[in-house]
N, C-alpha and C positions, 0 to 999 in steps of 0.2 A: 740555777745558773752556777757557773764556776766562781771560784774566789777571784776578787779583782786582781789585775796585773800590777797594781800600784797600791800603796797604803792609803787607806781612807782616813781623813783627818778626824782625830778625836774631838776637836772643837765642834764638828758637825754631827758626829755619831751620837753625841749626847742628846740630840733632839730626835724624837721618833719620826718626825716628818722627813728627815734626811734619808733614812733607809726606805721609807715608804716611797719617796721620790725615785730612788734607785730602782726599786721593784717595779714601779709604774713604767719607767723607761725601758727596763728589760722586757716586760710584757709587750709594750708597744713595739719594740724592735722585732720580737718574735711573731707578732700578729701580722705585721707588714700591711696594715690597713689603717685608715683614719679612725681612731677611737672616738673622736668627737662626732664624726658622722654616725658611728655606731650608737653612741649614746642618744643622739637625736632620734634616729630611727627606732631605737628601743623605747623611748618615752612615748612616741606615737603608737607603736605597736602594742605597748602595755595597755593603752586605753581600749584597744580591741573594738573600736567603733561604738563602744557603749556610751561615750560622751565626746563632745567636741574638744579638740585640742587646738589651742591657739599658739601663735608664735610666742606670745607672752608666757603661756603655760610652760613651754619648753625652756624659755629663758629662766624662769623661776626655778624649774626643776634642776637645771644644769649650771645656774649662776653665770649665764652668758649675757653679754651686752646686746641690746636690741638691734643695733646696727649690724653687729657681727652676725646675729641670727638671720637677718634678712639675706645677707650674702650667702650664708650656708644653706638656707632653704632654697634660694634661687638656684644654686648649683645642684642640690639634691633633686630639685624638680626637673632641671635640665637632664639629669641622669636617669630620670624616669622612676625614681624610687619613692618620691613623695608627690602628692598633689595638694595644691593650695587653691582654695576657693573661698568666696565670701561666706561668712557665717549666716545661716538662716535665722539664727537667734539674735545676733547683733551685727548688722551690716557694716559696722566700723571695723570689725575684726575679720581675720582670715581663719578658716578652718583648715587644719593640716591633717591629711590622711596618708596612710602608707599604701603603696601598690603591692601587687603580687611580687614584683621584682624586688621591692624593698623588704618584704617579709623573707624572701629567699636570701637576701644579703644578710639580714639579721641572723638567720639560722647559721649561715656559713661563718660569719664572724664570731658568733657565740661558740661554735666548735673550736675555732682557732684560739679564742680567749681562754676557753677551758683548758686546752692543751698547753698554752703558754703559761697559764697560772700553775698548772701541775709542774711544768718544767722549772719555773722560777722558785717555787716553794718545795721542790723535791727534797730538800734537806730536813723538812719538817714532817713529823708523823701526821696521820689523819687527825688525831686528837689535837695536836698543836695547830694544825690548819684551822680546825673548827674554832679553837680558842682565839686565834688571831682574827679570824673573821668576826666572831662575836664581839670581841673587844673593839675592833675598828668600827663596827656598827654602833656600839654603845658610845664611843667617842664622838660620833657625829649626831647622836641623839635619836638613833633608830632603836626602838625598843620592842619591835614586833619580830616574830620569827621570819627569816628569809631563807629561801632554798639556796644552798650553796651550789655553785656551778663549776664543779671540777669534773674533768672527763674521766679521771681514774677513780676506781673504787678500791683504794689501797686498804689493805687489812693490817697495817702496822699499829 
């Protein structure tokens, strides 16, 4: 993205979370889609039908409030991208699964996210992007290899 039109406060720039927040907003603006919806659909899609995914599982994965999750899943179900049904394993829980339309939405938003990430991080070389990604994962306690999702295959 371009340089800001106004000076950014040094008192906030000293915290890494501030530029991360700016980057997040820039990506969100470019994607022009609900990232929260995308994260929910992605969590369910990642399970790939191999295990049941409950609303609580999604809450835990995304640090969302349970009452907020109910509203979000209600809407996503109305949109036809998720299905909610009673769990066969534990009838007190709901099993959440993704529909074909939901998988198509995940793929479409993934492409937009990759392009937006490329745009927002265009000032960084490929190695710098890899380092930023690795360090941000380390900061949140992820120590396993994760495939980077950038649409460009820059050679810099």
